[in-house]
VEXSE-787880 format. One record per residue (C-alpha): x, y, z; residue in one letter. Coordinates in steps of 0.02 Angstrom, whole numbers, padded with zeros to 5 digits, always signed. Layout:
! VEXSE-787880
XYZA...
***
This chain:
! VEXSE-787880
+00013-00009+00009P+00061+00178-00046V+00091+00282+00130P-00041+00422+00174T+00052+00592+00164P+00044+00687+00304V-00022+00866+00300P+00109+00996+00306T+00029+01116+00429P-00003+01295+00374A+00141+01417+00432P+00119+01515+00572T+00099+01710+00532P+00218+01808+00596A+00140+01921+00726P+00066+02086+00673T+00175+02259+00711A+00028+02358+00815K+00021+02519+00740R+00086+02673+00855L-00038+02821+00859A+00006+03012+00934S-00070+03114+01033C-00011+03287+01044M-00050+03451+01164V+00037+03607+01127W+00016+03791+01137G-00148+03885+01231D-00181+03733+01211P-00217+03632+01046H-00264+03454+01045I-00210+03320+00917R-00292+03181+00981P-00235+02991+00948F-00390+02963+00815D-00349+03128+00720S-00342+03091+00530D-00144+03169+00549E-00027+03035+00623P+00128+03053+00668D+00116+03219+00592S+00213+03325+00705V+00224+03485+00594G+00053+03493+00548A-00006+03685+00583D-00208+03664+00616S-00248+03573+00787P-00394+03444+00792V-00472+03514+00959V-00444+03680+01053D-00478+03696+01239V-00467+03856+01314F-00547+03838+01493S-00448+03798+01634T-00437+03626+01708G-00366+03440+01723D-00426+03341+01570Y-00384+03173+01503W-00262+03122+01390L-00270+02944+01407V-00369+02847+01517K-00378+02667+01538S-00367+02515+01658A-00179+02496+01659R-00136+02699+01589I-00203+02869+01649S-00127+03018+01569M-00182+03220+01624Q-00157+03373+01558A-00183+03527+01659R-00236+03691+01585Y-00207+03869+01679R-00181+04045+01625P-00034+04130+01572T+00025+04308+01584Q+00041+04287+01389W-00132+04205+01357T-00269+04331+01394N-00338+04221+01528G-00367+04075+01410L-00295+03919+01467A-00133+03840+01424A-00054+03660+01476T+00059+03677+01638S+00079+03499+01683A+00080+03343+01625V+00045+03194+01753A+00058+03021+01712I+00031+02860+01825G-00072+02707+01838G-00047+02524+01869P+00082+02529+01724F+00203+02614+01820L+00155+02509+01962Q+00026+02658+02025N+00180+02786+02063H+00151+02957+01979T+00262+03066+01866L+00214+03261+01849I+00300+03358+01721I+00259+03539+01751E+00312+03700+01659S+00469+03791+01700L+00403+03866+01836A+00362+03723+01923G+00445+03559+01935H+00464+03370+01860I+00393+03266+02011L+00425+03050+02051W+00294+03027+02186D+00282+03206+02223G+00488+03219+02246I+00583+03330+02134P+00672+03227+02002I+00793+03294+01853L+00827+03454+01930E+00976+03495+01824T+01012+03517+01633L+01078+03374+01591P+01009+03235+01699S+00942+03071+01665E+00828+02952+01788L+00807+02751+01782D+00696+02661+01872V+00700+02473+01798P+00557+02424+01709D+00443+02583+01739L+00536+02733+01668V+00687+02804+01598S+00675+02981+01572A+00826+03109+01490R+00806+03286+01531Y+00902+03387+01389Y+00924+03550+01297K+00916+03557+01113E+00881+03661+00970D+00715+03726+00917G+00696+03630+00762S+00661+03486+00881R+00511+03588+00976S+00348+03513+00958L+00240+03670+00936S+00205+03675+00746P+00250+03879+00753K+00401+03881+00885H+00536+03994+00848H+00670+03870+00778H+00809+03971+00848W+00755+03957+01043L+00825+03811+01124A+00696+03717+01211V+00708+03608+01346R+00639+03417+01327S+00611+03261+01420I+00593+03109+01320D+00517+02977+01433L+00515+02791+01383E+00385+02669+01482L+00303+02514+01490P+00186+02449+01368L+00294+02553+01223A+00234+02706+01280V+00343+02846+01264T+00330+03032+01307V+00428+03188+01252K+00384+03356+01349V+00457+03525+01290N+00459+03631+01459R+00434+03834+01428Y+00407+03960+01561A+00224+03951+01592Q+00184+03798+01501H+00217+03630+01403V+00201+03557+01251D+00169+03344+01251A+00180+03197+01137M+00103+03043+01184V+00166+02881+01076T+00078+02705+01108M-00010+02561+01018P
***
């Protein structure tokens, strides 16, 4: 008798990389949400949403990740709000909290000032890798930034492939969150 051929199993498909999406807040304040039609377009001029009232607003709110932006008026915004701080926390940071305020404030890890000198770095294994440095204005998150002005930036690498970049200014911050 002729042996019955053993069927060849179908190849296992390669895992597909998750698409990264970005949310950006800048200026007085403009917001480009994750689901905007302009993915990864840092230089695009028109925001999707403008928020001019003060308060705390969610950037990311999920079971594992919590990120909020705080909006306050500045001397340059005629009473309108600008993003003054970004707070990051939740179970993905083992319920620690990282707050990045404008240059008028601090950078805080669980309420304790960190990254107080420029340049500086922080590494909390498996939770956060942070780098605080000065870069030229061409790398600003703001589409209308004066590119000859230096920018004080913080780059964060967080669990779950979340990255955050924050530009700190005298009384406001610009921030971009990128995540799967």
